[in-house]
KOLVEXTI-70435 format. One record per residue: x, y, z of N, C-alpha, C in turn; residue in three letters. Coordinates in steps of 0.2 Angstrom, whole numbers, padded with zeros to 4 digits, always signed. Layout:
BEGIN
XYZXYZXYZALA...
//
This chain:
BEGIN
+0004-0006+0000+0000+0000+0000+0004+0006+0000MET+0004+0010-0005+0008+0016-0006+0005+0022-0002ALA+0009+0026+0002+0006+0031+0005+0007+0038+0001GLY+0005+0043+0005+0006+0050+0001+0014+0051+0000PRO+0015+0055-0005+0022+0057-0006+0024+0061-0001GLU+0030+0060+0002+0033+0064+0007+0040+0067+0004ILE+0040+0074+0005+0046+0077+0002+0049+0081+0008THR+0056+0082+0008+0059+0086+0013+0064+0090+0009ILE+0064+0096+0011+0069+0101+0008+0071+0106+0013GLU+0077+0108+0012+0080+0113+0017+0077+0120+0016GLU+0075+0123+0022+0072+0130+0021+0077+0135+0020SER+0075+0140+0016+0080+0145+0015+0079+0151+0020GLN+0074+0150+0024+0072+0156+0029+0075+0154+0036ALA+0075+0159+0040+0077+0158+0047+0070+0157+0051GLY+0070+0154+0056+0064+0152+0060+0065+0153+0067TRP+0060+0155+0071+0060+0156+0078+0054+0152+0081VAL+0055+0149+0087+0050+0145+0090+0048+0148+0097VAL+0042+0149+0098+0039+0152+0104+0034+0147+0107ARG+0034+0147+0114+0029+0143+0117+0027+0148+0123VAL+0021+0149+0124+0018+0154+0129+0022+0160+0129LEU+0024+0163+0124+0028+0169+0123+0035+0168+0124GLY+0038+0163+0126+0045+0162+0127+0048+0159+0121ALA+0054+0162+0119+0057+0160+0113+0062+0154+0115ILE+0060+0148+0113+0064+0142+0115+0069+0140+0109ILE+0069+0143+0103+0073+0141+0098+0073+0146+0092GLY+0079+0146+0089+0080+0150+0083+0085+0146+0078GLU+0083+0146+0072+0088+0142+0067+0088+0145+0060THR+0093+0143+0057+0094+0145+0050+0094+0138+0046ASN+0093+0132+0050+0094+0126+0047+0088+0121+0047ASN+0082+0124+0047+0076+0120+0047+0075+0116+0041ALA+0071+0111+0041+0069+0107+0036+0061+0107+0035LEU+0059+0107+0029+0052+0108+0027+0049+0101+0025LEU+0045+0098+0028+0042+0092+0027+0035+0092+0024LEU+0034+0090+0018+0027+0090+0015+0025+0083+0014LYS+0019+0081+0016+0016+0075+0016+0009+0075+0013GLU+0009+0073+0007+0002+0073+0003-0001+0080+0004GLY-0007+0080+0006-0011+0086+0006-0011+0089+0013ASP-0007+0087+0017-0006+0090+0024-0002+0096+0024PHE-0004+0101+0029+0000+0107+0029+0008+0105+0030PRO+0012+0109+0027+0019+0108+0028+0021+0109+0035GLU+0026+0105+0037+0028+0105+0044+0036+0107+0044VAL+0037+0112+0049+0044+0114+0049+0047+0110+0055VAL+0053+0107+0053+0057+0103+0058+0063+0107+0060TYR+0064+0108+0066+0070+0112+0069+0075+0108+0072ILE+0081+0109+0070+0087+0105+0073+0086+0105+0081PRO+0087+0099+0084+0087+0099+0091+0092+0104+0094ARG+0098+0104+0091+0103+0108+0094+0102+0116+0094LYS+0096+0118+0090+0094+0125+0090+0088+0126+0095ASP+0086+0121+0099+0081+0122+0104+0084+0122+0111ILE+0081+0126+0115+0083+0126+0122+0080+0120+0125THR+0083+0114+0125+0080+0108+0128+0078+0109+0135MET+0081+0113+0139+0080+0114+0146+0072+0115+0147ALA+0069+0118+0142+0062+0120+0143+0057+0114+0141PHE+0060+0108+0139+0056+0103+0136+0058+0096+0140LEU+0053+0093+0142+0053+0086+0146+0050+0081+0141ASP+0053+0075+0141+0050+0070+0137+0043+0068+0141THR+0038+0067+0136+0031+0065+0139+0031+0058+0138SER+0025+0055+0141+0024+0048+0140+0021+0046+0133ASP+0019+0051+0129+0015+0050+0123+0020+0048+0118THR+0018+0043+0114+0021+0040+0108+0016+0039+0103THR+0018+0040+0096+0013+0038+0091+0017+0035+0086THR+0014+0032+0081+0018+0028+0075+0015+0030+0069THR+0019+0032+0064+0017+0034+0057+0020+0028+0053CYS+0016+0026+0049+0018+0020+0044+0024+0022+0040PRO+0025+0029+0039+0030+0031+0034+0036+0034+0038HIS+0035+0038+0044+0040+0041+0047+0042+0037+0053LYS+0039+0032+0056+0041+0028+0061+0038+0030+0068GLY+0041+0029+0073+0039+0030+0080+0041+0037+0082ALA+0036+0041+0085+0037+0048+0087+0037+0048+0095ALA+0042+0052+0097+0042+0053+0104+0040+0061+0105THR+0037+0062+0111+0034+0069+0112+0037+0072+0118TYR+0037+0079+0118+0040+0083+0123+0035+0088+0125PHE+0035+0089+0132+0030+0095+0135+0035+0100+0137SER+0032+0106+0136+0035+0113+0138+0034+0114+0145PHE+0039+0115+0149+0038+0116+0156+0040+0124+0157VAL+0035+0128+0158+0037+0135+0159+0035+0137+0167GLY+0037+0143+0168+0036+0146+0175+0028+0145+0177LYS+0024+0147+0172+0017+0148+0174+0013+0141+0173SER+0015+0137+0168+0011+0131+0167+0015+0127+0162ARG+0013+0120+0161+0016+0116+0157+0011+0115+0151THR+0014+0114+0145+0011+0113+0139+0012+0106+0136VAL+0007+0102+0137+0009+0095+0136+0009+0093+0128THR+0014+0089+0126+0015+0087+0120+0015+0092+0114ASP+0019+0097+0116+0020+0103+0111+0025+0101+0105VAL+0029+0096+0106+0034+0095+0101+0034+0087+0100ALA+0037+0085+0094+0038+0078+0093+0044+0077+0089TRP+0047+0071+0089+0053+0069+0085+0053+0062+0083THR+0056+0061+0078+0057+0054+0075+0064+0052+0076TYR+0066+0048+0081+0073+0047+0082+0076+0042+0076GLU+0072+0038+0074+0074+0033+0069+0069+0033+0063THR+0068+0038+0060+0063+0039+0055+0063+0033+0049PRO+0058+0032+0046+0057+0027+0041+0062+0029+0035GLY+0062+0024+0030+0066+0024+0024+0065+0031+0021LYS+0071+0033+0018+0071+0040+0014+0069+0046+0018ASN+0068+0045+0025+0067+0051+0029+0072+0052+0034LEU+0078+0049+0034+0083+0050+0039+0085+0057+0040ALA+0083+0062+0036+0085+0069+0037+0082+0072+0043ALA+0076+0070+0045+0073+0073+0050+0075+0070+0057ILE+0079+0065+0057+0082+0062+0064+0085+0068+0067ALA+0084+0069+0074+0087+0074+0078+0084+0081+0077GLY+0078+0081+0074+0074+0087+0073+0068+0087+0077TYR+0065+0092+0078+0059+0093+0082+0054+0097+0078LEU+0048+0094+0078+0042+0098+0075+0037+0100+0081ALA+0034+0105+0080+0030+0108+0085+0022+0109+0083PHE+0018+0107+0088+0011+0107+0087+0009+0115+0086ASP+0006+0116+0080+0004+0123+0078-0001+0126+0082PRO-0005+0122+0086-0010+0125+0091-0007+0126+0097GLU-0001+0124+0099+0002+0126+0105+0008+0130+0105GLN+0011+0130+0099+0018+0134+0098+0017+0138+0092ALA+0021+0143+0092+0022+0147+0086+0029+0146+0083THR+0028+0144+0077+0035+0143+0073+0034+0148+0067VAL+0038+0153+0067+0037+0158+0061+0044+0159+0058GLU+0043+0161+0052+0049+0163+0048+0051+0170+0050SER+0058+0171+0050+0060+0177+0052+0064+0181+0047ILE+0064+0178+0041+0068+0181+0035+0065+0179+0029SER
//
């Protein structure tokens, strides 16, 4: 069973990530993942995220194409935002580029182009 076409390309823009108004990351090395008709997802290198704000959650999911996802919750001074980000540590075939990158839930985090 063939799934939707998945493409990954390097972003030409800079990106900033905010959760509850706090800037937790900035990068010029994002990847843009497009999967079928779904909205494009920006993947940020983990090295460009302040991981001190994120704790691993108990949530996991599995995508038949990307593999197992691990989730992170944002722990701020005022509250915790559960499952704000996810990562694929060992992504499926042809998607190795996103290993070590984080994607953010657009309903809980702001990921915006800065250039």
